[in-house]
N, C-alpha and C positions, 0 to 999 in steps of 0.2 A: 525617968522612965516614961513619963507621960509624953515628953517631947519626942522621944525615940518612937514611940508607938504612933504618934501623929505623923512623923516623917514617913514611917513605913506604910501608913494608911494611904498617903498620897503618892507613894513611889509606884513606878510602872510595874506591872506584873512580871514575874520571872518567866524566862523562856521555857516552855515545856520540853523535856527530853534533853536537856543540856548535858547531863551526866552521862547519859547513854552515848551521846555523840562523842564526848571526850574519850570514853573507853574504846569505842570503835576506832578512833583516830590513832590512839596509842597502839592498839593491836595491829593496825595496818602498817605503821612505821616499823614495828618490831618484825613483822613478816618480811618487809622489804629488806631489812638489814640481814636477815637470815639468808635470803635468796642471794644477796650480793656476796656474802661471805662464802657461800657454797660455790658460787660461780668462779670466784677468783682462786686459782691454785698457785701456791708458792713452791717453785721448784728450786732446789739447791743442787748444783752440780758438784761432785766431789773433786778435790784437787789431786791430780795424779802426781806422785813423787817418784823420781828416778834415782836408783841407788846403784853405784858401780863398786865392784870389789875385785882385787887381784889375789889369786891363789898362789901360794909359795909352798914348796915341799918342805918337809921338816929337816931333811938332811941334804947337804950339797951333793949333786950328781954330775958326772961328766957327760958331756954331750956326745952323741954318736957321731962317727965320721960322716962327712958330707958324701952323699951318693955321687958316683961318677956321672958326669953329664953324658948323655947319649950323643954319639957322633951324628952330626947333622946329615941328613939324607941328601943325596945329590939333587940338586934342583933341576928338574927337567922342564925345558921350555915348552909351554903348551903349543900344540899345533894350531896353526891358524884355522879358523872354521872354514869348512868346505862350502864354497859358494854353491848354493842350489839355484838352478835356473828357475825362474818363475814359470808357472804353467802358462802355456799359450792362451791368449785371450779367446774366450768362446765367441765364435763368430755370430753376430746378430742376424736376424732374418733379413734376407735380401729383399729390398723394396720391389724389385722387378718381379720376383717370384710371388710376393704378396699381391701385387697388382694383377698378375696373370691369374692367380687363384680366384681373386674377386671377380675378374672378368668371366672366368669359367663358370663360377657360381651363378652370376647374373644371366649368362647365356643359357645355363640349364633351366633356370626359372622361366626364362622367356620360352624355351622349347616346351616346357611342361604346360605353360599357359596356352601356347598354340595348340598343343595336343588336346587339352581339355576343350578348347573352343571348337576344334575340328570334330571331336566326339559329340559335342553338343549340337553342332550343325548337322552331323550325320543322323543323330537321333531325331531332330526336328524334321529332317527330310524323310526319314522312314515313317514318322507319324503322319506327315502330310500325304505320303504315298498310300498309307493304309486307309486314311480317311477318304482319299480320292477313289480307291478301289471299292470301299464300302458304299460310297455315294453312287458309283457306277453300277454296283450290284442292285442298290435300291431302285435307281432309275430304270434299270433293265427289268426288275421285277414288276414295278409299276406299269411299265410299257407293255409287258406281257399280259398283266392283268387287264389293262385297258383294251388290249387287242382281243383278249378272250371275251371281254364283255361286248365289244363291238361285233365280234364274230357271232356271239349268242343273239344279239339284237338283229344282226343280218339274217341269221338262220331263222329266227322267229318271223322276220319280215318276209323272207322267201317262203316259209311255210304258210303264212297268211295269204300271200299272193297266190301260192299254188292252190290253197283251199278256195280262194275267191274264183280263180280260173275254173276249178272243178265245179263249183256251184253254177258259174255262168254257163259252162258247157252243159250241165244238167238242165238248167233252165231253158237253154236253147233247144235241147232235145225234147223237153216237155212242150215248148212252144210249137215246135215242128209237129209233134204228135197232136196237139190241140188244133192246129191249122188243118191237119188231115181229117179230123173228126170233130168239128166244132158244133155246138148246139145253140149258139147265140143267134141273134137276129142278123139281117143283112147289113144293118148299119153299125153292128158291134165292132169295137176296135180292140178288144181284149185278146189275150193269147191263151186263156184257159179253156178247157173243154166245156165248162159250164160256169155261168156267172155265180159268184159267191156272195156278193153284196146285195143289200136291199134295193128295191127300185126307187125312183125319184120321189114318188108320192107316198111311200110306205111310212115315213116319219109322221106325216100329217094324219094318216089313218090311225096311228097308235095314239097320238095326242088327242084325236077326236074321241077315241075309245076311253081314255083315262080322264079327260077333263071334266066330264059330267060328274065324276065321283069326287072331285075336289071340293072341299068345304072350307072356304076362307072368308071370314067376316071382317077382317081388319082392313083399314084404309091406308093406302100408301101413295105418296106423290111420285115415287120412282117406279121403275119397272125392272126389278132385279131378276136375274136368271139363276135358276137352280138346275144343275145337271145331275142326272141319276143314271147309274149303270145298272142295267137289268139283264139278268141271265134267265133263259127259258129252256124248256125241253123241246124236242122236235115237234110236238103237237101245239106249242105255244103257251103251255102252262108256265106261269112265273115261278121260278125256283128261288130267286133271291134278288134283292135290290140294295144298292149302296149309293149314298150321296157322295159324288166325286167333287162337286163344286157347290159350295153354299152360296145362297143368294144374299146372305148377310141379314136375312130376316127369318128368324127361327120359326115363327108361326107359319110362314109360307113353305119352308122346307118340310115341316111336319105335315102340312096339308097335302103336299105332293106325295110324300111317302105313304100316307094313309090311303090316298086315292089309288096308288099302284097296288096296295094290298087288297083293296076292294075289287079291283078289276079282275085279278086272278089269272085271266087268260088273255093273250094278245092275239090280234087278228093275223091271218096268214097273208103272205105277199102274193103278187100276181102269179108267181110260179108255183104257189102252193106250199112254199116253205116259210119257216120262221127262223130268223137268225138266232143263234145260241147266245150271243152277247151283243148288246147295242147300248149306246148312250143317248138318252132323251133329255131335252132341255124344256123347261116350263117357265112362263112369265105370267104374272098376274093379269096383265092387260091384253094378253093375246086372245 
């Protein structure tokens, strides 16, 4: 007992689950056998047995007489089959007719193309003729408009010339009337009945009247000119003055305008008249 226990002590441990594995293996083999038995079917074919039997009557009986054989019917030779003539072969299309039809078709197509081309050319020709007529009408309208404008210019020119001629004729008539009753001196060359411009020394007399009233204290190296338009009444009273040309020096322009305002009245000319409008120029160094 002690030796056996010692041997079991040093023996390798048993494999766990061994019994369960054996049970599962047995069940698997049993299931496999069931499947194989179910799948295999044993078929037994029955053996067919043939049995023959002869039937005899219980009492002997006499046979009935043989029936008379019918007379053979006369054999009639069959008539030979009637030969039927085969139907005549259907004539095929004539190549010449087919060629002629194809030529006719091609010719019709050519004629149709020529007709379409001719219609196209005629349409283009009509369009060009229409455009040419429209262009001719536009050119004619422009020419008429230009002619009318030229006629208007010519009429205006003729009217201007006629007006100029009428003015010249009127001036000639006035000149002739002035020559008939002139009031100028013997050396006068004018054509008016009376001189309308100032005398030669009248401008100096006006500047001499206005210059003492000019107050100008600035110094300048140049001698700029200031021109003033003066309008007066018949008695010489200054109505208005306007600077028509600046000297470029504002102090000098203002001094001249102030001097004209101080003068108030301009002197009369040698004929006793004062021009209603005159332009007077002033320079600082004059």
